[in-house]
C-alpha positions as CSV (number, residue, x, y, z in Angstrom):
1,X,2.8,-11.8,-6.8
2,X,2.7,-11.2,-10.9
3,X,1.8,-8.1,-12.1
4,X,2.1,-6.7,-15.6
5,X,1.2,-3.3,-17.4
6,X,-2.0,-2.6,-18.9
7,X,-0.4,-1.7,-22.3
8,X,2.6,-1.7,-24.2
9,X,4.0,1.6,-23.0
10,X,1.6,2.5,-20.2
11,X,4.2,2.6,-17.8
12,X,6.2,5.1,-19.4
13,X,2.8,7.4,-20.0
14,X,1.9,6.8,-16.5
15,X,5.2,8.0,-15.0
16,X,4.9,10.9,-17.4
17,X,1.3,11.9,-16.0
18,X,2.3,11.2,-12.2
19,X,0.0,7.7,-12.4
20,X,0.8,4.4,-12.2
21,X,-1.5,1.7,-13.1
22,X,-0.8,-2.3,-13.2
23,X,-3.0,-5.0,-12.8
24,X,-2.9,-6.4,-9.5
25,X,-1.6,-9.8,-8.7
26,X,-2.2,-12.5,-6.3
27,X,-2.0,-10.4,-3.1
28,X,0.6,-9.5,-0.6
29,X,1.0,-12.9,0.5
30,X,2.2,-13.8,-2.5
31,X,4.6,-11.4,-3.3
32,X,7.9,-12.9,-2.0
33,X,10.0,-12.5,-5.4
34,X,12.2,-9.8,-6.4
35,X,10.6,-6.7,-8.0
36,X,10.5,-6.7,-11.8
37,X,11.9,-3.8,-14.0
38,X,8.7,-2.0,-14.6
39,X,8.3,-1.7,-10.7
40,X,11.1,1.5,-11.3
41,X,8.2,3.4,-13.1
42,X,5.6,2.7,-10.8
43,X,8.2,4.6,-8.2
44,X,9.1,7.0,-10.5
45,X,5.3,7.8,-11.2
46,X,4.5,7.9,-7.6
47,X,7.3,10.1,-6.4
48,X,6.0,12.8,-9.0
49,X,2.7,12.4,-7.7
50,X,3.8,12.8,-4.3
51,X,5.7,15.9,-5.2
52,X,3.3,17.4,-7.1
53,X,0.5,17.1,-4.5
54,X,2.7,18.1,-1.2
55,X,5.1,20.5,-2.9
56,X,7.4,21.6,-0.5
57,X,6.3,19.8,2.0
58,X,7.5,17.0,0.4
59,X,11.0,18.3,-0.7
60,X,11.9,19.8,2.7
61,X,10.9,17.3,5.0
62,X,12.1,17.9,8.5
63,X,15.2,15.7,10.0
64,X,13.1,12.6,11.0
65,X,11.1,10.8,8.5
66,X,8.7,7.9,10.0
67,X,7.9,5.6,7.0
68,X,4.8,3.6,7.4
69,X,3.7,0.8,4.6
70,X,0.0,0.3,4.7
71,X,-2.3,-2.1,2.8
72,X,-6.2,-2.3,3.8
73,X,-5.6,-0.8,7.5
74,X,-8.6,1.3,7.5
75,X,-9.4,1.5,11.2
76,X,-5.6,0.8,12.5
77,X,-3.8,3.4,10.5
78,X,-5.2,6.6,12.0
79,X,-4.5,5.8,15.4
80,X,-1.6,4.6,14.8
81,X,-0.5,8.2,12.9
82,X,-2.1,9.9,16.0
83,X,-0.3,8.4,18.4
84,X,3.4,9.4,16.7
85,X,4.6,12.7,18.6
86,X,5.8,16.0,16.2
87,X,9.0,15.8,18.0
88,X,10.9,12.6,18.6
89,X,14.6,12.8,20.7
90,X,14.3,16.8,19.9
91,X,14.0,16.4,16.1
92,X,10.9,17.3,14.3
93,X,9.1,14.5,12.7
94,X,7.2,13.9,9.7
95,X,5.1,10.8,8.8
96,X,5.4,9.0,5.5
97,X,2.6,6.3,4.6
98,X,2.5,4.5,1.3
99,X,-0.1,3.0,0.7
100,X,0.0,-0.1,-1.2
101,X,-2.9,-0.5,-3.5
102,X,-5.3,-0.4,-0.7
103,X,-9.1,-0.8,-1.7
104,X,-10.2,0.6,1.4
105,X,-10.1,4.2,3.0
106,X,-6.3,3.5,4.4
107,X,-5.1,6.4,2.1
108,X,-7.8,8.6,3.2
109,X,-7.7,7.8,7.4
110,X,-4.1,8.5,6.9
111,X,-4.6,11.9,5.5
112,X,-6.9,12.9,8.0
113,X,-4.7,11.9,10.7
114,X,-2.0,14.1,9.5
115,X,0.3,11.6,7.5
116,X,1.9,12.9,3.9
117,X,0.3,9.7,1.9
118,X,1.7,8.2,-1.3
119,X,-1.2,6.5,-2.6
120,X,-0.1,3.8,-5.2
121,X,-3.0,2.1,-7.2
122,X,-1.4,-1.3,-7.3
123,X,-0.7,-3.9,-4.5
124,X,3.2,-4.9,-4.5
125,X,4.0,-5.7,-1.2
126,X,5.1,-4.3,2.3
127,X,9.0,-4.4,0.9
128,X,8.3,-2.3,-2.3
129,X,6.0,0.1,-0.3
130,X,8.9,0.5,2.5
131,X,11.6,1.0,-0.4
132,X,9.4,3.5,-1.9
133,X,8.7,5.2,1.4
134,X,12.7,5.4,1.9
135,X,13.1,7.1,-1.3
136,X,10.4,9.7,-0.7
137,X,12.3,10.3,3.0
138,X,15.8,10.8,1.1
139,X,15.0,12.8,-1.5
140,X,12.7,14.9,0.7
141,X,16.0,15.6,3.2
142,X,15.2,13.8,5.8
143,X,18.7,12.6,7.7
144,X,17.0,9.8,9.9
145,X,14.3,7.1,9.2
146,X,12.3,5.3,11.6
147,X,9.9,2.4,10.3
148,X,6.9,1.2,12.1
149,X,3.8,-0.8,11.0
150,X,0.4,0.3,10.2
151,X,-1.2,-2.4,12.4
152,X,-0.2,-0.7,16.0
153,X,1.7,-3.5,17.3
154,X,4.5,-1.6,18.1
155,X,5.1,1.3,20.8
156,X,6.0,4.6,19.6
157,X,7.4,5.8,23.2
158,X,10.3,3.2,22.3
159,X,11.3,5.1,19.5
160,X,13.8,7.7,21.3
161,X,15.5,4.2,22.6
162,X,15.9,3.2,18.7
163,X,17.4,6.6,17.8
164,X,19.6,7.2,20.8
165,X,22.7,5.2,19.6
166,X,22.4,6.8,16.1
167,X,22.3,10.2,17.5
168,X,25.0,9.5,19.5
169,X,27.4,8.5,16.7
170,X,27.4,4.8,18.1
171,X,25.2,3.2,15.2
172,X,23.7,3.4,11.9
173,X,21.0,1.0,12.1
174,X,19.3,0.1,15.2
175,X,16.3,-2.6,15.3
176,X,13.7,-3.4,18.0
177,X,14.1,-7.0,19.6
178,X,11.2,-8.8,21.1
179,X,13.8,-11.6,22.2
180,X,15.3,-8.8,24.4
181,X,12.1,-7.1,25.2
182,X,8.5,-8.5,25.3
183,X,6.1,-10.2,23.0
184,X,2.4,-10.8,23.2
185,X,1.7,-13.3,20.9
186,X,1.2,-17.1,22.0
187,X,2.1,-18.3,18.6
188,X,4.9,-21.1,19.7
189,X,5.8,-21.6,15.7
190,X,6.4,-17.8,15.5
191,X,8.4,-17.6,18.5
192,X,10.6,-20.2,17.3
193,X,11.0,-19.1,13.5
194,X,12.1,-15.5,15.0
195,X,14.8,-17.2,16.9
196,X,16.0,-19.9,14.3
197,X,16.2,-17.4,11.6
198,X,18.2,-15.1,14.0
199,X,20.3,-18.0,14.5
200,X,20.6,-18.5,10.9
201,X,21.6,-15.0,10.3
202,X,24.2,-14.5,12.9
203,X,25.8,-17.7,11.7
204,X,26.0,-16.4,7.9
205,X,26.9,-13.0,8.8
206,X,29.3,-13.0,11.9
207,X,26.7,-10.4,13.5
208,X,24.8,-11.2,16.6
209,X,21.4,-10.8,16.0
210,X,18.1,-11.6,18.2
211,X,15.0,-10.6,16.1
212,X,15.8,-10.2,12.3
213,X,12.2,-9.3,11.5
214,X,11.0,-6.5,14.0
215,X,9.2,-3.9,12.3
216,X,10.0,-0.9,14.5
217,X,13.7,0.3,13.2
218,X,15.8,3.5,13.1
219,X,18.7,4.2,10.6
220,X,20.4,6.8,9.0
221,X,18.6,7.7,5.4
222,X,21.9,7.2,3.4
223,X,21.9,3.6,4.6
224,X,18.9,3.0,2.7
225,X,20.3,4.1,-0.4
226,X,23.4,1.9,-0.6
227,X,22.0,-1.5,0.3
228,X,20.3,-3.2,-2.5
229,X,16.3,-3.7,-1.7
230,X,14.6,-6.0,-4.1
231,X,12.1,-7.9,-2.1
232,X,8.4,-7.0,-2.5
233,X,7.0,-8.5,0.9
234,X,9.4,-10.1,3.5
235,X,12.1,-7.0,3.5
236,X,13.1,-7.0,7.0
237,X,15.8,-9.5,6.5
238,X,17.0,-8.3,3.4
239,X,17.5,-4.9,4.8
240,X,19.2,-6.1,8.0
241,X,21.7,-8.6,6.1
242,X,22.2,-5.8,3.3
243,X,23.2,-3.6,6.1
244,X,25.3,-5.7,8.1
245,X,27.2,-6.6,4.9
246,X,27.8,-3.4,4.0
247,X,29.8,-2.7,7.4
248,X,27.3,-0.2,8.9
249,X,27.1,-0.6,12.4
250,X,24.1,-2.3,13.9
251,X,22.6,-2.4,17.2
252,X,19.4,-4.1,18.8
253,X,17.7,-2.8,21.5
254,X,14.7,-4.3,23.9
255,X,11.4,-3.6,22.5
256,X,7.5,-4.4,22.4
257,X,5.3,-6.1,20.1
258,X,1.5,-6.0,21.0
259,X,-1.0,-8.2,19.5
260,X,-3.1,-7.0,16.7
261,X,-6.4,-5.7,17.8
262,X,-7.8,-4.2,14.1
263,X,-7.6,-6.1,10.9
264,X,-5.7,-9.8,10.0
265,X,-1.7,-10.1,9.4
266,X,-0.8,-10.0,5.6
267,X,2.2,-12.5,6.3
268,X,0.3,-15.6,5.5
269,X,0.3,-19.0,7.4
270,X,3.6,-20.0,9.7
271,X,4.6,-22.5,7.1
272,X,4.3,-20.3,4.0
273,X,6.0,-17.3,5.9
274,X,8.8,-19.4,7.1
275,X,9.6,-20.6,3.5
276,X,9.4,-17.1,2.2
277,X,11.7,-15.7,5.2
278,X,14.3,-18.6,4.7
279,X,14.4,-18.1,0.9
280,X,15.2,-14.4,1.4
281,X,17.5,-14.9,4.2
282,X,19.3,-17.5,1.9
283,X,19.1,-15.4,-1.4
284,X,20.3,-12.0,0.0
285,X,23.1,-13.6,1.8
286,X,24.4,-15.4,-1.5
287,X,23.7,-12.0,-3.2
288,X,25.8,-9.9,-1.0
289,X,28.7,-12.4,-0.9
290,X,29.0,-12.6,-4.8
291,X,28.8,-8.5,-4.5
292,X,31.8,-8.6,-1.9
293,X,33.7,-10.9,-4.0
294,X,33.2,-8.7,-6.8
295,X,34.2,-5.7,-5.2
296,X,37.2,-7.3,-3.8
297,X,38.3,-8.4,-7.3
298,X,37.7,-5.3,-8.7
299,X,39.7,-3.7,-5.9
């Protein structure tokens, strides 16, 4: 997906006013490349608008922030938020929804369900929306971040199992795994793809991984600041590889992924999705390898 400012200094004006506007690109399925520099202006504007809207609720978050990226998820997002308990593993929780340029009532529905909503007027992709959500959670003071999807495919009752190794001091990043748990999908290509990419990442990083694209995850908030996140769409593998190569302790726990009952997947067809994930895996690994070499040389 490509996007450009409406005017020569539109991004800087938008940041000052708390609103950012870009001309939408080709949609989320095409948003697989790294973020352009202007994206930082969009993030800054969105943070300013979010803080102005919620005040102390945005700057004094509870210990746990549940971050959800949503794009045109009207009808799905409300029940997802309502199913999230206010206290998880003895931690008070707040839900942050980043509405990624939604053209429907996603933002309004999320607000009505009780979430703190960051309504970004341009669609940039799930990766960009989650990165913004991580920033809102960190800067708001949350110590732990959980991510889940807006489509209702993940079970909130499994969140305590994700948090347990982190709260026990045994891990910094914990991901659910459908391979260790269960999945309702009947798509053999998707099933095979998960296992192929798991094997590839395991070989590249030396960390055994069984499910590299699972959307239900828990992490220490500071992890999201240390890892470089550039991908606009297929960000799960970028985050995972970055966390591993930075030396954070990574765990997987059995989890379930259900079929989507409302709306349609934004990931694209299998061939396109697989190609984009492969590019992200290889590109991120090469970038992280260069970073580590540079760090060793400097040290």
